[in-house]
Rosetta silent file (secondary structure, phi, psi, omega in degrees, C-alpha in Angstrom):
SEQUENCE: XXXXXXXXXXXXXXXXXXXXXXXXXXXXXXXXXXXXXXXXXXXXXXXXXXXXXXXXXXXXXXXXXXXXXXXXXXXXXXXXXXXXXXXXXXXXXXXXXXXXXXXXXXXXXXXXXXXXXXXXXXXXXXXXXXXXXXXXXXXXXXXXXXXXXXXXXXXXXXXXXXXXXXXXXXXXXXXXXXXXXXXXXXXXXXXXXXXXXXXXXXXXXXXXXXXXXXXXXXXXXXXXXXXXXXXXXXXXXXXXXXXXXXXXXXXXXXXXXXXXXXXXXXXXXXXXXXXXXXXXXXXXXXXXXXXXXXXXXXXXXXXXXXXXXXXXXXXXXXXXXXXXXXXXX
SCORE:     score description
SCORE:     0.000 S_00000001
   1 L     0.000  141.287  178.398    0.000    0.000    0.000 S_00000001
   2 L  -105.036  127.029 -176.874    1.199    3.495   -0.802 S_00000001
   3 E  -105.058  140.945  169.672    0.587    6.163    1.864 S_00000001
   4 E  -110.121  116.344  179.191    0.314    9.929    1.442 S_00000001
   5 E   -94.679  121.617 -174.010    1.197   11.736    4.676 S_00000001
   6 E  -117.115  123.882 -174.619   -0.459   15.156    4.817 S_00000001
   7 E  -130.455  108.534  172.560    0.637   17.721    7.385 S_00000001
   8 E   -73.810  147.816 -173.844   -0.874   21.220    7.654 S_00000001
   9 E  -141.250  135.496  177.734    1.566   23.754    9.065 S_00000001
  10 L  -143.440  105.019  175.397    1.207   27.214   10.542 S_00000001
  11 L    55.185   40.967  178.963    4.207   29.105   11.960 S_00000001
  12 L  -136.958   61.809 -177.316    5.908   26.009   13.395 S_00000001
  13 H   -63.658  -37.844 -178.859    9.135   25.408   11.472 S_00000001
  14 H   -65.491  -38.858  179.569   10.969   23.771   14.371 S_00000001
  15 H   -63.155  -43.607 -176.901    8.156   21.279   14.923 S_00000001
  16 H   -68.783  -30.315  175.745    8.072   20.160   11.305 S_00000001
  17 H   -61.461  -45.801 -179.877   11.828   19.655   11.330 S_00000001
  18 H   -66.354  -39.550  179.596   11.499   17.246   14.252 S_00000001
  19 H   -66.264  -46.330 -178.917    8.548   15.425   12.658 S_00000001
  20 H   -63.018  -35.180  177.135   10.280   15.008    9.299 S_00000001
  21 H   -59.858  -38.281  178.793   13.372   13.637   11.020 S_00000001
  22 H   -71.995  -29.115  177.777   11.212   10.846   12.478 S_00000001
  23 H   -71.332  -29.553  175.372    9.724   10.111    9.047 S_00000001
  24 H   -61.557  -29.448 -176.645   13.211    9.607    7.652 S_00000001
  25 L   -82.219   -3.250 -175.886   13.584    6.767   10.179 S_00000001
  26 L   -59.847  137.657  178.196   10.528    4.852    8.928 S_00000001
  27 L   -93.233    6.643  174.310   11.210    1.203    8.098 S_00000001
  28 L  -111.717  121.215 -168.703    8.334    1.151    5.588 S_00000001
  29 L   -89.355  -15.698 -167.151    9.430    2.798    2.320 S_00000001
  30 L   -92.446   79.365  178.251    6.255    3.308    0.284 S_00000001
  31 E  -157.400  157.797  172.045    5.036    6.791    1.225 S_00000001
  32 E  -123.227  163.166 -179.796    5.134   10.440    0.220 S_00000001
  33 E  -126.837  130.395  176.416    4.896   13.563    2.394 S_00000001
  34 E  -119.148  116.869  177.105    2.876   16.697    1.586 S_00000001
  35 E   -99.202  121.016 -178.751    3.511   19.795    3.710 S_00000001
  36 E  -109.728  100.309  179.846    0.731   22.382    3.412 S_00000001
  37 E   -79.529  116.547 -169.216    1.935   25.747    4.710 S_00000001
  38 E   -95.566   63.466  176.123   -1.248   27.588    5.668 S_00000001
  39 L    70.934   30.072 -177.342   -0.288   31.235    5.123 S_00000001
  40 L   -67.018  145.993  171.246    2.471   31.272    7.759 S_00000001
  41 L   -86.124  -23.059  176.757    4.513   34.410    8.388 S_00000001
  42 L  -117.418   83.882 -170.828    7.350   32.177    9.653 S_00000001
  43 L   -84.610  167.673 -175.241    7.431   29.506    6.981 S_00000001
  44 L  -113.626   23.795 -175.367    9.362   26.231    6.856 S_00000001
  45 H   -56.083  -48.506 -177.303   10.246   26.155    3.160 S_00000001
  46 H   -64.234  -38.852  179.125   14.024   25.931    3.722 S_00000001
  47 H   -64.832  -45.157  179.637   13.640   23.213    6.345 S_00000001
  48 H   -63.061  -41.102  179.808   11.402   21.145    4.080 S_00000001
  49 H   -59.826  -31.279 -178.684   13.819   21.640    1.164 S_00000001
  50 L   -68.727  -11.969  179.153   16.615   20.167    3.287 S_00000001
  51 L  -101.639    7.160 -177.000   14.740   16.840    3.285 S_00000001
  52 L   -57.900  -37.180 -177.019   14.429   16.587   -0.524 S_00000001
  53 L   -88.206    1.278 -177.593   17.175   13.976   -0.765 S_00000001
  54 L  -115.492  -22.692 -176.680   15.831   11.961    2.173 S_00000001
  55 L  -137.596  154.981  167.610   12.071   11.836    1.557 S_00000001
  56 L   -81.496   94.129 -167.347    9.570   11.870   -1.286 S_00000001
  57 E  -132.109  143.521  175.828    8.298   15.269   -0.181 S_00000001
  58 E  -127.581  144.199 -179.942    6.302   18.183   -1.602 S_00000001
  59 E  -121.859  131.230  178.918    5.883   21.663   -0.138 S_00000001
  60 E  -129.245  139.058  174.409    2.904   23.934   -0.826 S_00000001
  61 E  -116.406  129.232 -177.787    2.225   27.469    0.392 S_00000001
  62 E  -139.667  163.508  175.698   -1.371   28.708    0.364 S_00000001
  63 L   -61.207  152.802 -177.013   -3.465   31.494    1.942 S_00000001
  64 L   -68.340  123.276  177.583   -4.536   30.901    5.530 S_00000001
  65 L  -134.659   -8.619 -175.924   -7.788   28.930    5.779 S_00000001
  66 L   102.962  163.912 -171.368   -7.290   26.674    8.788 S_00000001
  67 H   -67.449  -34.651 -178.434   -6.190   23.085    9.208 S_00000001
  68 H   -62.456  -49.513 -178.529   -9.290   21.365    7.795 S_00000001
  69 H   -73.101  -25.693  174.189   -9.165   23.072    4.404 S_00000001
  70 H   -67.903  -36.865  175.451   -5.366   22.717    4.327 S_00000001
  71 H   -65.778  -40.377  176.183   -5.815   18.947    4.616 S_00000001
  72 H   -57.870  -41.282  177.956   -8.324   19.087    1.748 S_00000001
  73 H   -57.560  -41.817  178.185   -5.654   20.878   -0.302 S_00000001
  74 H   -69.653  -41.629  178.755   -3.323   17.957    0.409 S_00000001
  75 H   -55.689  -42.778 -175.398   -5.947   15.286   -0.360 S_00000001
  76 L   -67.278  -17.815 -176.953   -6.497   16.778   -3.814 S_00000001
  77 L  -113.342   -0.332 -176.687   -2.799   16.469   -4.642 S_00000001
  78 L   -79.548  149.661 -179.533   -1.990   13.158   -2.949 S_00000001
  79 L  -106.035   -7.240 -169.929   -1.088   10.046   -4.930 S_00000001
  80 L   -74.312  162.889  170.559   -1.563    7.443   -2.187 S_00000001
  81 L   -75.094  -25.188 -176.253   -4.053    4.628   -1.730 S_00000001
  82 E  -139.478  134.233  178.396   -4.447    5.864    1.824 S_00000001
  83 E  -100.224  130.814  177.334   -4.116    9.394    3.230 S_00000001
  84 E  -116.822  129.188 -178.715   -2.584    9.808    6.688 S_00000001
  85 E  -109.897  128.642  172.707   -2.990   13.090    8.576 S_00000001
  86 E  -121.841  152.502  165.326   -0.631   14.178   11.356 S_00000001
  87 L   -81.386  155.060 -175.893   -0.437   17.370   13.373 S_00000001
  88 L   -70.355  -14.840 -178.856    2.897   19.146   13.093 S_00000001
  89 L   -96.580   28.050  178.642    3.611   18.662   16.815 S_00000001
  90 E  -107.975  151.560  169.366    3.836   14.847   16.539 S_00000001
  91 E  -116.426  136.213 -171.033    6.811   12.507   16.513 S_00000001
  92 E  -110.178  120.533  177.200    6.287    9.250   14.602 S_00000001
  93 L   -57.100  150.323 -173.035    7.795    5.925   15.770 S_00000001
  94 L   -62.776  -25.572 -178.296    9.993    4.228   13.175 S_00000001
  95 L  -100.210   11.682 -174.828    7.637    1.251   12.765 S_00000001
  96 H   -57.200  -55.576 -175.830    4.409    3.294   12.526 S_00000001
  97 H   -64.531  -36.207  178.025    3.721    2.836    8.804 S_00000001
  98 H   -64.589  -41.574  178.494    4.665   -0.840    8.900 S_00000001
  99 H   -64.022  -41.604  178.863    2.240   -1.420   11.788 S_00000001
 100 H   -65.332  -44.683  179.343   -0.547    0.400    9.953 S_00000001
 101 H   -62.046  -42.572  178.677    0.090   -1.531    6.741 S_00000001
 102 H   -61.904  -43.625 -177.751    0.111   -4.845    8.623 S_00000001
 103 H   -66.773  -44.619 -178.709   -3.138   -4.014   10.405 S_00000001
 104 H   -69.286  -23.061  176.024   -4.955   -2.844    7.275 S_00000001
 105 H   -69.879  -27.109 -178.480   -3.850   -5.986    5.455 S_00000001
 106 H  -100.093  -26.534 -175.909   -5.748   -8.051    8.037 S_00000001
 107 L  -129.043  119.721  179.934   -8.625   -5.689    8.858 S_00000001
 108 L   -75.384  109.821  176.671  -10.512   -3.750    6.208 S_00000001
 109 L  -126.953  131.550  177.153  -10.826   -0.193    7.465 S_00000001
 110 L   -84.551  -20.699  174.290  -11.863    2.754    5.335 S_00000001
 111 E  -154.749  152.197 -179.793  -10.599    5.163    7.987 S_00000001
 112 E  -145.667  163.886  170.317   -8.691    4.739   11.216 S_00000001
 113 E  -134.152  161.102  178.215   -7.348    6.600   14.196 S_00000001
 114 L  -133.615  162.893 -179.722   -4.520    5.848   16.570 S_00000001
 115 L   -75.800  172.094  171.402   -3.587    6.710   20.165 S_00000001
 116 E  -127.518  159.519 -177.915   -1.033    9.233   21.340 S_00000001
 117 E  -148.752  172.914  178.361    1.579    9.040   24.084 S_00000001
 118 L   -95.845  134.670  176.794    4.370   11.051   25.681 S_00000001
 119 L   -84.480  153.233 -178.984    7.917   10.655   24.387 S_00000001
 120 L   -59.562  -26.891 -178.000   10.813   10.341   26.819 S_00000001
 121 L   -80.634   -8.331 -177.350   12.221   13.645   25.493 S_00000001
 122 L   -67.187  153.824  174.946    9.098   15.641   26.411 S_00000001
 123 L   -70.708  166.118  178.816    9.198   18.155   29.253 S_00000001
 124 H   -60.879  -37.205  178.387    7.500   17.349   32.550 S_00000001
 125 H   -65.842  -43.046  178.765    4.640   19.705   31.645 S_00000001
 126 H   -64.139  -38.059  177.560    4.147   17.993   28.278 S_00000001
 127 H   -66.777  -38.091  177.950    4.141   14.584   29.964 S_00000001
 128 H   -65.732  -41.681  177.990    1.586   15.839   32.500 S_00000001
 129 H   -64.294  -41.823  177.885   -0.627   17.181   29.689 S_00000001
 130 H   -62.027  -41.948  176.831   -0.300   13.872   27.834 S_00000001
 131 H   -59.805  -48.441 -176.972   -1.342   11.999   30.984 S_00000001
 132 H   -58.648  -40.287 -176.122   -4.339   14.271   31.472 S_00000001
 133 H   -77.446   -8.486 -179.522   -5.530   13.814   27.888 S_00000001
 134 H  -125.777    8.094 -174.353   -5.352   10.016   28.100 S_00000001
 135 L   -82.465  144.068  174.447   -6.281    9.357   31.735 S_00000001
 136 L   -68.739  -13.857 -179.085   -9.341    7.327   32.805 S_00000001
 137 L   -94.058    7.035  173.398   -9.938    9.989   35.487 S_00000001
 138 L  -134.942  171.697  177.793  -10.558   12.742   32.915 S_00000001
 139 H   -64.588  -17.178  178.143  -12.565   12.949   29.728 S_00000001
 140 H   -63.155  -17.990 -177.787   -9.295   12.322   27.904 S_00000001
 141 H   -64.593  -16.678 -179.628   -9.594    8.622   28.715 S_00000001
 142 H   -88.707   -3.510 -177.624  -12.024    8.094   25.827 S_00000001
 143 L   -90.250  119.903  178.383   -9.473    9.304   23.251 S_00000001
 144 L    68.131   27.323 -177.172   -7.626    6.472   21.497 S_00000001
 145 L  -111.260  139.394  178.915   -9.056    3.938   23.918 S_00000001
 146 L   -60.222  -30.905 -177.607  -10.436    0.520   22.957 S_00000001
 147 L   -97.600   49.088  179.950  -13.336    1.114   25.351 S_00000001
 148 L   -71.092  158.873 -177.458  -14.475    4.322   23.708 S_00000001
 149 L   -92.503  125.108  179.269  -18.032    5.556   24.183 S_00000001
 150 L    69.993 -154.704  178.564  -20.317    5.205   21.149 S_00000001
 151 L   -65.407  145.880  177.594  -18.870    5.359   17.649 S_00000001
 152 L   -82.876  127.814  178.499  -15.123    5.803   17.387 S_00000001
 153 L  -116.241  108.330  177.443  -14.150    9.162   15.919 S_00000001
 154 L   -59.717  147.283  176.141  -10.510    9.444   14.820 S_00000001
 155 L  -104.907  145.079 -167.408   -8.750   12.672   15.740 S_00000001
 156 L   -77.139    2.703  170.017   -6.733   14.423   13.089 S_00000001
 157 L   -74.035  -17.380 -177.294   -3.443   14.445   14.989 S_00000001
 158 E  -159.295   84.614 -169.758   -3.265   10.732   13.994 S_00000001
 159 E  -145.698  143.150  176.555   -5.838    9.751   11.396 S_00000001
 160 E  -128.189  145.652  179.658   -6.023    7.826    8.124 S_00000001
 161 E  -137.625  132.585  178.053   -8.618    7.868    5.317 S_00000001
 162 E   -73.088  153.622  176.508   -8.726    5.624    2.251 S_00000001
 163 H   -59.229  -37.929 -179.691   -8.828    7.191   -1.191 S_00000001
 164 H   -60.496  -45.905  179.380  -12.106    5.369   -1.792 S_00000001
 165 H   -64.943  -40.798 -179.951  -13.741    6.956    1.268 S_00000001
 166 H   -63.666  -40.829  179.664  -12.409   10.396    0.337 S_00000001
 167 H   -62.066  -35.271 -178.429  -13.760   10.124   -3.227 S_00000001
 168 H   -81.270  -46.991 -172.181  -17.229    9.303   -1.876 S_00000001
 169 H   -89.344  -27.805 -172.742  -17.420   11.567    1.180 S_00000001
 170 L    85.858 -164.909 -177.819  -15.122   14.374    0.094 S_00000001
 171 L  -100.959 -153.481 -178.994  -12.951   16.283    2.512 S_00000001
 172 L   -72.974  136.204  174.144  -13.491   18.443    5.568 S_00000001
 173 L   -94.164  -23.908  174.001  -16.514   20.740    5.561 S_00000001
 174 L  -108.266  148.070  178.133  -15.296   22.595    8.639 S_00000001
 175 L   -98.800  -18.462  177.158  -11.784   23.972    8.877 S_00000001
 176 L  -158.621 -176.840 -177.710  -11.669   24.147   12.694 S_00000001
 177 L    59.941   61.857  175.532  -13.869   23.722   15.799 S_00000001
 178 L    84.338   24.752 -176.190  -14.314   19.949   15.689 S_00000001
 179 H   -62.339  -33.215 -178.557  -13.608   19.470   11.992 S_00000001
 180 H   -71.464  -39.117  178.879  -12.139   15.985   12.488 S_00000001
 181 H   -67.480  -43.974  178.701  -15.149   14.664   14.419 S_00000001
 182 H   -59.246  -40.154 -179.462  -17.598   16.127   11.879 S_00000001
 183 H   -65.667  -45.703 -178.216  -15.602   14.482    9.089 S_00000001
 184 H   -68.045  -30.592  176.205  -15.511   11.051   10.722 S_00000001
 185 H   -64.211  -41.824  177.847  -19.266   11.206   11.415 S_00000001
 186 H   -66.129  -35.303  176.247  -19.897   11.737    7.693 S_00000001
 187 H   -63.986  -43.412  175.198  -17.599    8.821    6.863 S_00000001
 188 H   -57.305  -51.160 -174.013  -19.631    6.654    9.261 S_00000001
 189 H   -65.327  -23.233  177.597  -22.936    7.810    7.801 S_00000001
 190 L   -80.853   -0.053  175.973  -21.737    6.995    4.269 S_00000001
 191 L    91.130    9.151  178.694  -21.423    3.349    5.327 S_00000001
 192 L   -85.593  156.182 -177.562  -17.638    3.140    5.570 S_00000001
 193 L   -95.502  127.529  178.507  -15.891    1.238    8.335 S_00000001
 194 E  -119.366  141.344  178.883  -13.814    3.175   10.860 S_00000001
 195 E  -151.481  166.362  175.314  -11.699    1.635   13.590 S_00000001
 196 E   -90.429  133.420  169.174   -8.924    2.187   16.096 S_00000001
 197 L  -102.759   99.340 -171.770   -5.476    0.755   15.358 S_00000001
 198 L   -59.860  -29.121 -177.020   -4.180    0.389   18.934 S_00000001
 199 L   -85.821   -9.267 -177.209   -0.554   -0.040   17.883 S_00000001
 200 L   -84.308   67.820 -175.203   -0.504    3.059   15.638 S_00000001
 201 L   -89.949  139.863  169.270    0.798    5.311   18.398 S_00000001
 202 E  -120.593  156.384  174.928    2.304    8.747   17.836 S_00000001
 203 E   -94.332  111.916 -170.881    4.109   10.932   20.353 S_00000001
 204 E  -106.604  115.996 -177.492    1.989   14.064   20.560 S_00000001
 205 L   -69.868  -28.992 -173.434    3.583   17.138   22.106 S_00000001
 206 L    53.002 -134.701 -177.882    0.300   19.026   22.408 S_00000001
 207 L   -93.840  155.590 -176.125    0.958   22.363   24.158 S_00000001
 208 L   -94.930   -9.797  176.131    4.234   23.327   25.798 S_00000001
 209 L  -148.079  166.664 -174.489    2.796   25.241   28.755 S_00000001
 210 H   -69.491  -28.235  177.331   -0.404   25.354   30.783 S_00000001
 211 H   -64.335  -45.710  177.399   -1.524   28.694   29.322 S_00000001
 212 H   -66.131  -37.147  179.574   -1.531   27.273   25.798 S_00000001
 213 H   -63.465  -41.019  177.568   -3.149   24.094   27.065 S_00000001
 214 H   -59.423  -46.329 -179.205   -5.995   26.098   28.615 S_00000001
 215 H   -61.859  -41.089 -179.454   -6.650   27.876   25.299 S_00000001
 216 H   -63.708  -45.248 -177.186   -6.622   24.594   23.388 S_00000001
 217 H   -73.350  -31.354  173.059   -9.098   22.863   25.729 S_00000001
 218 H   -61.296  -40.756  176.803  -11.367   25.910   25.846 S_00000001
 219 H   -63.134  -41.276  178.685  -11.428   25.633   22.046 S_00000001
 220 H   -61.985  -39.905  178.209  -12.261   21.898   22.314 S_00000001
 221 H   -62.020  -42.176  177.080  -15.228   22.678   24.568 S_00000001
 222 H   -65.162  -37.501 -178.372  -16.547   25.148   21.995 S_00000001
 223 H   -62.372  -36.055 -179.659  -15.940   22.596   19.236 S_00000001
 224 H   -62.126  -37.076  177.134  -18.224   20.067   20.907 S_00000001
 225 H   -68.644  -36.726  177.635  -21.120   22.537   20.660 S_00000001
 226 H   -61.733  -40.972  176.466  -20.240   23.116   17.011 S_00000001
 227 H   -62.936  -41.607  179.477  -20.522   19.360   16.391 S_00000001
 228 H   -59.538  -38.177 -178.718  -23.900   19.351   18.174 S_00000001
 229 H   -65.612  -28.222  178.153  -25.193   22.063   15.826 S_00000001
 230 H   -89.560  -38.399 -177.121  -24.405   19.797   12.857 S_00000001
 231 L  -135.863   85.129 -176.165  -25.275   16.435   14.442 S_00000001
 232 H   -55.368  -31.714 -177.322  -27.531   16.815   17.541 S_00000001
 233 H   -70.834  -11.944 -177.252  -27.490   13.063   18.249 S_00000001
 234 H   -85.246   -4.107  177.277  -23.717   13.181   18.803 S_00000001
 235 L   -86.736  111.827 -176.510  -24.010   15.118   22.065 S_00000001
 236 L  -105.997  165.723  179.248  -23.720   12.527   24.846 S_00000001
 237 H   -57.747  -36.643 -177.741  -24.019   12.747   28.618 S_00000001
 238 H   -60.875  -27.525 -178.442  -20.251   12.334   28.960 S_00000001
 239 H   -72.311  -13.810  176.888  -19.718   15.639   27.130 S_00000001
 240 H   -89.942  -12.454 -175.429  -21.423   17.466   30.011 S_00000001
 241 H   -58.034  -46.061  177.991  -19.082   16.030   32.664 S_00000001
 242 H   -60.220  -35.669  177.636  -16.405   18.755   32.381 S_00000001
 243 H   -66.384  -43.847  178.167  -19.108   21.415   32.726 S_00000001
 244 H   -62.590  -41.226  178.154  -20.554   19.702   35.801 S_00000001
 245 H   -64.091  -41.780  179.752  -17.080   19.410   37.305 S_00000001
 246 H   -61.632  -43.573  177.628  -16.397   23.098   36.577 S_00000001
 247 H   -64.611  -38.621  176.900  -19.631   24.126   38.300 S_00000001
 248 H   -63.076  -43.295 -179.039  -18.764   21.854   41.238 S_00000001
 249 H   -65.181  -43.056  178.535  -15.296   23.418   41.517 S_00000001
 250 H   -64.233  -43.377  179.205  -16.690   26.964   41.395 S_00000001
 251 H   -62.492  -40.527  178.800  -19.362   26.066   43.938 S_00000001
 252 H   -63.914  -42.212  178.440  -16.800   24.544   46.314 S_00000001
 253 H   -61.852  -44.929 -178.689  -14.626   27.652   46.080 S_00000001
 254 H   -64.292  -43.067  178.744  -17.593   29.948   46.805 S_00000001
 255 H   -59.102  -44.766  179.498  -18.702   27.847   49.791 S_00000001
 256 H   -67.192  -39.058 -179.697  -15.223   27.967   51.307 S_00000001
 257 H   -64.477  -47.232 -179.049  -14.860   31.679   50.596 S_00000001
 258 H   -67.783  -37.467  178.677  -18.173   32.613   52.199 S_00000001
 259 H   -67.019  -36.665  178.489  -17.581   30.324   55.156 S_00000001
 260 H   -64.823  -30.831  178.595  -14.147   31.870   55.683 S_00000001
 261 L   -90.856    0.628 -178.761  -15.755   35.329   55.858 S_00000001
 262 L    58.795   29.270  178.903  -18.524   34.018   58.144 S_00000001
 263 L   -91.471  -25.259 -172.223  -21.070   35.395   55.682 S_00000001
 264 L  -159.939  132.195 -173.509  -22.715   32.119   54.824 S_00000001
 265 L  -140.725  119.075  168.850  -22.232   28.696   56.333 S_00000001
 266 L  -128.916   74.356 -171.193  -23.153   25.194   55.266 S_00000001
 267 H   -58.090  -37.467 -178.541  -20.383   23.315   57.065 S_00000001
 268 H   -66.249  -47.337  179.948  -21.694   19.831   56.227 S_00000001
 269 H   -64.343  -43.534  179.910  -22.035   20.602   52.508 S_00000001
 270 H   -61.297  -42.921 -179.764  -18.683   22.409   52.412 S_00000001
 271 H   -63.103  -41.387 -179.856  -16.929   19.512   54.118 S_00000001
 272 H   -66.754  -40.716  178.296  -18.383   16.993   51.691 S_00000001
 273 H   -63.216  -43.317  178.871  -17.394   19.093   48.666 S_00000001
 274 H   -64.759  -38.933  179.740  -13.860   19.469   50.021 S_00000001
 275 H   -64.142  -47.448 -179.494  -13.675   15.733   50.742 S_00000001
 276 H   -62.841  -41.659  178.936  -14.823   14.739   47.238 S_00000001
 277 H   -65.290  -40.673  179.078  -12.418   17.182   45.609 S_00000001
 278 H   -63.378  -42.483  178.611   -9.575   15.945   47.811 S_00000001
 279 H   -62.303  -43.279 -179.161  -10.256   12.303   46.931 S_00000001
 280 H   -63.059  -44.437  179.764  -10.309   13.141   43.215 S_00000001
 281 H   -62.212  -41.917  179.216   -7.033   15.070   43.423 S_00000001
 282 H   -65.935  -39.493  176.802   -5.342   12.205   45.286 S_00000001
 283 H   -60.996  -45.014  178.191   -6.595    9.667   42.720 S_00000001
 284 H   -60.068  -48.432 -175.410   -5.173   11.791   39.934 S_00000001
 285 H   -61.772  -51.441 -175.650   -1.858   12.277   41.684 S_00000001
 286 H   -69.421  -35.748  178.323   -1.198    8.651   42.639 S_00000001
 287 H   -68.574  -42.678  178.598   -2.388    7.260   39.309 S_00000001
 288 H   -65.244  -39.946  177.638   -0.253    9.749   37.346 S_00000001
 289 H   -61.110  -44.007  179.974    2.735    9.010   39.608 S_00000001
 290 H   -66.833  -40.716 -178.000    2.265    5.281   39.029 S_00000001
 291 H   -69.777  -41.880 -172.513    1.822    5.715   35.260 S_00000001
 292 H   -97.463  -13.059 -177.933    4.731    8.089   34.683 S_00000001
 293 L    60.212   29.164 -178.792    7.062    6.894   37.465 S_00000001
 294 L  -137.884  123.442  178.321    7.725   10.555   38.261 S_00000001
 295 H   -65.001  -40.302 -179.981    6.700   12.452   41.381 S_00000001
 296 H   -64.210  -47.505 -179.653    7.065   15.764   39.545 S_00000001
 297 H   -64.828  -37.141  177.405    4.947   14.678   36.585 S_00000001
 298 H   -59.439  -42.894  179.236    2.378   13.235   39.003 S_00000001
 299 H   -67.091  -44.769  179.451    2.056   16.617   40.724 S_00000001
 300 H   -66.746  -27.286  179.664    1.878   18.527   37.452 S_00000001
 301 H   -65.470  -31.965  176.254   -0.709   16.068   36.147 S_00000001
 302 H   -62.830  -45.397  178.563   -3.146   17.228   38.828 S_00000001
 303 H   -62.586  -44.746 -179.170   -2.792   20.799   37.547 S_00000001
 304 H   -60.796  -42.599 -178.658   -3.136   19.641   33.938 S_00000001
 305 H   -65.523  -41.393  179.342   -6.297   17.648   34.686 S_00000001
 306 H   -65.804  -39.755  176.479   -7.939   20.567   36.508 S_00000001
 307 H   -64.521  -44.712 -178.419   -7.066   22.898   33.634 S_00000001
 308 H   -57.065  -50.417 -174.891   -8.355   20.392   31.077 S_00000001
 309 H   -69.187  -43.482 -177.458  -11.734   19.936   32.727 S_00000001
 310 H   -73.042  -38.445  179.081  -12.377   23.579   33.623 S_00000001
 311 H   -65.081  -45.651  177.471  -11.176   24.983   30.284 S_00000001
 312 H   -61.975  -45.207 -178.805  -13.302   22.497   28.335 S_00000001
 313 H   -61.222  -43.528  179.980  -16.247   23.104   30.664 S_00000001
 314 H   -68.475  -39.632  176.987  -16.059   26.889   30.333 S_00000001
 315 H   -63.770  -41.755  178.811  -15.691   26.698   26.538 S_00000001
 316 H   -63.109  -47.450 -179.416  -18.645   24.326   26.336 S_00000001
 317 H   -62.113  -41.255 -178.583  -20.813   26.544   28.569 S_00000001
 318 H   -58.196  -52.982 -175.947  -19.871   29.669   26.607 S_00000001
 319 H   -80.021  -25.968  175.721  -20.928   28.365   23.210 S_00000001
 320 H   -64.738  -40.991  178.052  -23.824   26.274   24.520 S_00000001
 321 H   -66.233  -47.137 -176.655  -25.328   29.458   25.957 S_00000001
 322 H   -68.812  -45.401 -167.378  -24.637   31.519   22.835 S_00000001
 323 H   -99.170  -15.109 -178.970  -25.477   28.990   20.133 S_00000001
 324 H  -114.053  -52.157 -175.908  -28.112   26.761   21.759 S_00000001
 325 H   -70.100  -52.070 -179.969  -29.859   28.676   24.552 S_00000001
 326 L  -101.712   -0.632  173.140  -30.097   32.095   22.878 S_00000001
 327 L    54.495   47.375  176.821  -29.375   30.678   19.364 S_00000001
 328 L   -87.806  126.149 -178.456  -26.844   33.328   18.398 S_00000001
 329 L   -78.384    0.000    0.000  -25.152   32.535   15.090 S_00000001
């Protein structure tokens, strides 16, 4: 099978250099790489050119439209039997393509997704963010997990689509705000088979600090409402959990604040809220410590998980109020 790897890029030349270096190490030879520079002011043309003698690679520069439409640009120019989409902040294990080819040879999938993990070279903050996004104690546990809830929706940091499915379904209709989920739902509805390839792991850097991570997860919360506006049946109870947790956290803070000022007192309720929050924090800490074998990463994982849930919850509440309750376009 011949693969076309399509990578949208926006002002991240250093990231694409690291990603391309990992593609040079692939032990499966039959692939091409298409870099779609999406109107960057800090482009990676020279870096991509330096890989001409090491990879079958093409570089395109286009006006800024967002990652979804940049992937469409790549699909239209790809030669492969199968299109693989990566985010520019991923590192790809040397056996990735071989594992995907082996799996697809045994299991007919028209589209697939794979898990992500933290690389040993990642910073402690990046490892904590990776834990949070894949932990069973946060909503991240449903991403790239065999026991996912409902239909499996590949995420575009690590996603493959067959040429046949693309010809029938077309490309992305949204360029951001949940574009990958909307796309995979349409692939499902067209009767194509989508599945998880558990061994197709990539090392996903995600954000490099908690401020960027907050912005990303706030965006994810808004994206879920955007998906609901297109496919109302895709909004599940689990998608409300971060919002409920955020309201619980705000309520606990207010109870403690008012009790501290002796303005308002529900000592029994306050104690129970503090107890539940404490138990949750300890579960996060000890599980992250056990998973990562690092006390520092375990501590930072608690912060990452709280940021993940509250940022997603606030983003979800913001757009749910605007776009569903008062129906503002």
